[in-house]
C-alpha positions in Angstrom: 0.0 0.0 0.0 2.8 2.4 0.9 4.6 1.5 -2.3 1.5 2.2 -4.3 1.1 5.6 -2.6 4.7 6.5 -3.4 4.2 5.6 -7.0 0.9 7.5 -7.2 2.6 10.6 -5.8 5.5 10.2 -8.1 3.3 10.0 -11.2 1.2 12.9 -10.1 4.4 14.9 -9.7 5.5 14.0 -13.2 2.2 15.1 -14.7 2.1 18.2 -12.5 5.4 19.1 -14.0 3.7 19.3 -17.3 2.6 22.8 -16.4 5.4 25.2 -15.6 4.0 28.2 -17.4 0.3 28.4 -16.6 -0.3 30.6 -19.5 1.7 28.9 -22.2 3.3 25.7 -21.2 0.6 24.8 -18.7 -2.3 25.1 -21.2 -0.3 23.1 -23.7 -0.3 20.1 -21.3 -3.8 20.4 -19.8 -5.9 17.3 -19.8 -6.1 13.8 -18.5 -2.8 11.9 -18.5 -2.1 8.2 -17.9 1.3 7.7 -16.1 3.0 4.4 -15.9 5.9 3.9 -13.6 8.4 1.0 -13.8 10.8 0.2 -10.9 14.3 -0.6 -12.0 15.8 -0.9 -8.5 14.6 -1.2 -4.9 11.6 -2.6 -3.1 8.7 -0.6 -4.8 5.9 -2.0 -6.9 7.4 -3.3 -10.1 4.9 -1.5 -12.3 2.0 0.9 -11.5 -0.3 3.2 -13.5 -2.1 6.3 -12.4 -4.5 8.8 -14.0 -3.5 12.5 -13.5 -5.3 15.6 -14.5 -3.5 18.8 -15.5 -5.5 22.0 -15.3 -4.1 25.5 -15.9 -0.5 24.2 -15.2 -1.4 22.3 -12.1 -1.5 18.5 -11.7 -4.0 16.7 -9.5 -4.8 13.1 -8.6 -7.3 11.7 -6.2 -5.7 11.3 -2.8 -2.3 12.7 -3.7 -0.6 15.9 -2.7 1.5 16.7 -5.8 3.8 19.7 -6.6 5.8 20.4 -9.7 6.2 22.2 -12.9 6.8 21.9 -16.6 9.0 24.3 -18.4 8.1 26.0 -21.7 10.2 23.3 -23.5 8.3 20.5 -21.7 10.9 19.8 -19.0 9.1 18.1 -16.1 10.2 18.4 -12.4 7.9 17.1 -9.6 8.0 15.9 -6.0 5.6 14.2 -3.8 6.2 13.1 -0.2 9.9 12.5 -0.7 9.6 11.0 -4.2 11.0 13.0 -7.1 10.6 12.7 -10.8 11.9 14.6 -13.8 11.8 14.2 -17.6 10.4 15.6 -20.8 6.9 16.0 -22.2 6.4 16.5 -25.9 2.9 16.8 -27.4 0.8 14.0 -26.0 3.6 11.8 -24.5 6.4 12.1 -22.0 9.0 10.1 -20.1 11.7 10.4 -17.5 13.2 9.1 -14.3 12.0 8.9 -10.7 13.4 8.0 -7.3 11.9 7.6 -3.9 11.8 5.0 -1.1 9.6 2.3 0.3 10.0 1.3 3.9 13.2 3.4 4.1 14.7 1.4 1.2 15.6 3.5 -1.9 13.7 2.8 -5.2 14.2 4.2 -8.6 13.1 3.7 -12.2 11.4 5.3 -15.3 8.0 6.8 -16.0 6.0 7.2 -19.2 3.0 9.4 -19.7 0.4 9.7 -22.4 -2.4 12.2 -22.7 -5.9 10.6 -23.0 
């Protein structure tokens, strides 16, 4: 359960990052996003998927407190409860890396996002 929460927060952060400039970059990435995270090392869930909503440059997800931004060139940088993600969005897709911990044990991997 804790691992799933870390993953959900991480993905939410990634999508939140899709909105650095509320006027320009933010609007360009508004919508519903499906984020898939894959753990490459550590004790977190091997694979998880989460829906995230981006509105006016802000990312939200049910039950997750997410902060982050997306630059005008699509660069994503997000954090959520000690988990961090960064990467690149372009059009309707994006990808990057994430890191966090589960039960005090470090985890890391990649994320992929697609706009619905």
